[in-house]
C-alpha positions in Angstrom: 10.1 -27.8 -8.5 13.0 -28.5 -6.2 14.6 -26.8 -3.9 17.0 -24.9 -7.2 14.1 -23.8 -9.3 15.1 -20.5 -9.9 12.2 -17.8 -9.0 10.7 -14.3 -10.2 8.7 -12.3 -8.1 7.2 -8.8 -9.1 6.0 -5.9 -7.3 3.5 -3.5 -8.9 2.8 -0.6 -7.4 -1.3 0.3 -8.5 -1.2 3.3 -10.9 -1.7 6.8 -9.1 -5.3 6.9 -7.5 -8.2 9.3 -6.9 -8.3 11.3 -4.3 -12.3 11.5 -3.8 -15.0 11.1 -0.7 -14.7 7.4 -0.7 -13.4 4.3 1.2 -9.4 4.2 1.1 -9.9 0.9 0.4 -12.5 1.7 -2.6 -10.9 4.9 -4.2 -11.0 4.4 -8.3 -8.2 5.1 -10.3 -7.4 8.8 -11.5 -7.5 9.2 -15.5 -3.1 9.4 -15.2 -3.6 6.0 -13.7 -5.7 5.0 -15.8 -3.5 6.1 -18.8 0.0 4.7 -16.9 -1.4 1.1 -16.1 -1.6 -0.1 -19.7 2.0 1.3 -20.5 3.0 -0.8 -16.7 1.2 -3.8 -18.5 3.3 -3.3 -22.0 6.5 -2.6 -19.8 5.8 -5.7 -18.1 5.1 -7.8 -21.2 8.7 -6.8 -22.6 10.1 -7.9 -19.7 9.6 -11.5 -21.3 8.1 -12.9 -17.9 5.2 -15.5 -18.4 3.6 -14.8 -14.6 1.8 -18.4 -13.3 0.5 -16.2 -10.2 -1.1 -12.8 -9.8 -2.0 -11.7 -5.8 -3.5 -8.6 -6.1 -5.4 -6.7 -3.9 -8.8 -6.5 -3.2 -8.4 -2.7 -3.3 -10.2 -0.8 -6.6 -7.3 0.8 -7.6 -5.1 -2.7 -7.4 -8.1 -4.4 -9.5 -8.5 -1.3 -12.1 -4.9 -1.8 -12.4 -4.5 -4.7 -13.0 -7.5 -4.9 -15.2 -5.5 -2.6 -17.7 -2.0 -3.6 -17.1 -3.0 -7.5 -17.9 -4.3 -7.1 -21.8 -0.6 -6.5 -22.7 0.8 -9.3 -21.5 1.4 -12.2 -24.0 -1.1 -14.4 -21.7 -2.8 -13.7 -18.9 -2.0 -15.0 -15.4 -4.4 -17.0 -12.9 -5.2 -14.2 -10.4 -6.1 -14.8 -6.9 -8.0 -11.4 -5.2 -5.8 -11.3 -2.1 -7.4 -9.4 0.9 -4.3 -10.1 3.3 -2.8 -7.3 0.8 -4.3 -4.7 1.5 -2.3 -2.9 4.0 -0.3 -5.5 4.6 3.3 -5.0 6.8 6.4 -6.4 5.7 5.7 -9.7 7.9 2.7 -10.3 6.5 3.8 -9.6 3.0 6.4 -12.7 3.9 4.5 -14.7 4.6 1.8 -14.9 2.2 5.0 -15.9 -0.2 5.7 -18.3 1.5 2.5 -19.3 1.0 2.4 -19.5 -3.1 2.2 -23.1 -5.0 5.6 -25.2 -5.3 4.6 -25.2 -8.9 4.5 -20.3 -8.8 7.9 -19.7 -11.0 6.9 -16.9 -11.5 4.8 -14.9 -8.9 3.4 -10.8 -9.8 1.7 -9.5 -6.7 -0.4 -5.5 -7.1 0.0 -3.9 -4.0 1.0 -0.5 -2.3 3.2 1.3 -0.4 5.0 1.2 1.9 4.2 -2.1 1.0 6.0 -3.1 -2.1 8.5 -1.0 -1.6 9.3 -2.3 2.1 8.7 -5.9 0.7 11.2 -5.1 -2.2 14.1 -3.1 0.0 14.0 -6.3 2.1 13.9 -9.4 -0.2 17.2 -8.0 -2.0 20.0 -8.7 -0.5 22.3 -8.8 -4.1 20.9 -6.3 -7.2 22.1 -5.4 -10.7 23.7 -2.4 -11.3 22.5 1.2 -9.3 18.9 -0.4 -8.8 19.1 0.0 -5.0 19.5 3.6 -5.5 17.2 4.3 -8.3 15.0 2.4 -6.7 15.5 4.1 -3.2 15.8 7.4 -5.1 12.2 7.5 -7.0 10.0 6.2 -3.7 8.7 3.1 -5.8 6.2 5.6 -7.4 2.6 4.3 -8.8 2.8 1.6 -11.7 6.5 0.7 -11.0 7.3 -2.4 -10.3 10.5 -4.3 -9.2 11.7 -7.2 -10.2 13.9 -9.9 -7.9 15.0 -13.8 -8.9 15.5 -15.8 -6.2 16.7 -19.7 -5.9 14.2 -22.6 -3.3 11.7 -23.2 -2.1 8.9 -20.3 -1.2 9.4 -20.8 2.0 12.9 -19.9 2.1 11.4 -16.6 1.3 13.2 -14.2 3.7 15.2 -11.1 3.5 17.7 -10.5 1.9 17.7 -13.6 0.2 16.6 -12.7 -3.6 18.1 -10.4 -6.6 17.2 -7.0 -7.5 17.2 -7.5 -11.5 15.2 -4.6 -12.7 13.2 -1.5 -11.2 11.0 1.1 -14.0 8.7 4.0 -13.3 6.8 5.5 -16.4 7.5 8.5 -15.0 11.2 8.4 -15.1 
C-alpha cells in the first residue's frame, strides 16, 4: 500500500466492567457490559468497515468485550492481544499505531480510558459536524467507539493527522 492509502482507525472502549475483589487487570464485565458489547459489535458492523486487524488489551474486560462484539461483524479480523495497551499513555498508543503493518488498511483497537479518548482527541485534526463536542461531552463512556480516517503510512500517525468521522455510544 502506498503513502496515499486511505486508512481507518476505530477506537473501542471496553464495555462496563464489574468492581469486584479482582485486580484491575482481571476485572470481568458487569451484566450491563455483557449486554452492551454485542450492541457495539452490531453498530461496528453497520459502519461497513472490514477490519484487517484488531489490537486488544490483555485485560479481562477488553478480551470479554471483543469476544462478545466480534461475532456481530461480517468477518472476523486477525486479533492480536497486546499487553502494552493496558494503562498505555498517549505516546505509547501512538507508538503502537506506528508499528502497524502497512498491509493493514482498517484497524480496530479495543482498550481503556483515558487512553482511547485521549488518542481520538489527539489524532482528530479535523472532524465531521459536532462529533468532537459530542465525544468530549460524553467523556467516551464504556462500549463507545470513535472512527478516524487518515491518508498515509502507519509510521506517519501523529497528533492531528486524522479526521473524526463517527462517534457512537450505547446509551446516548
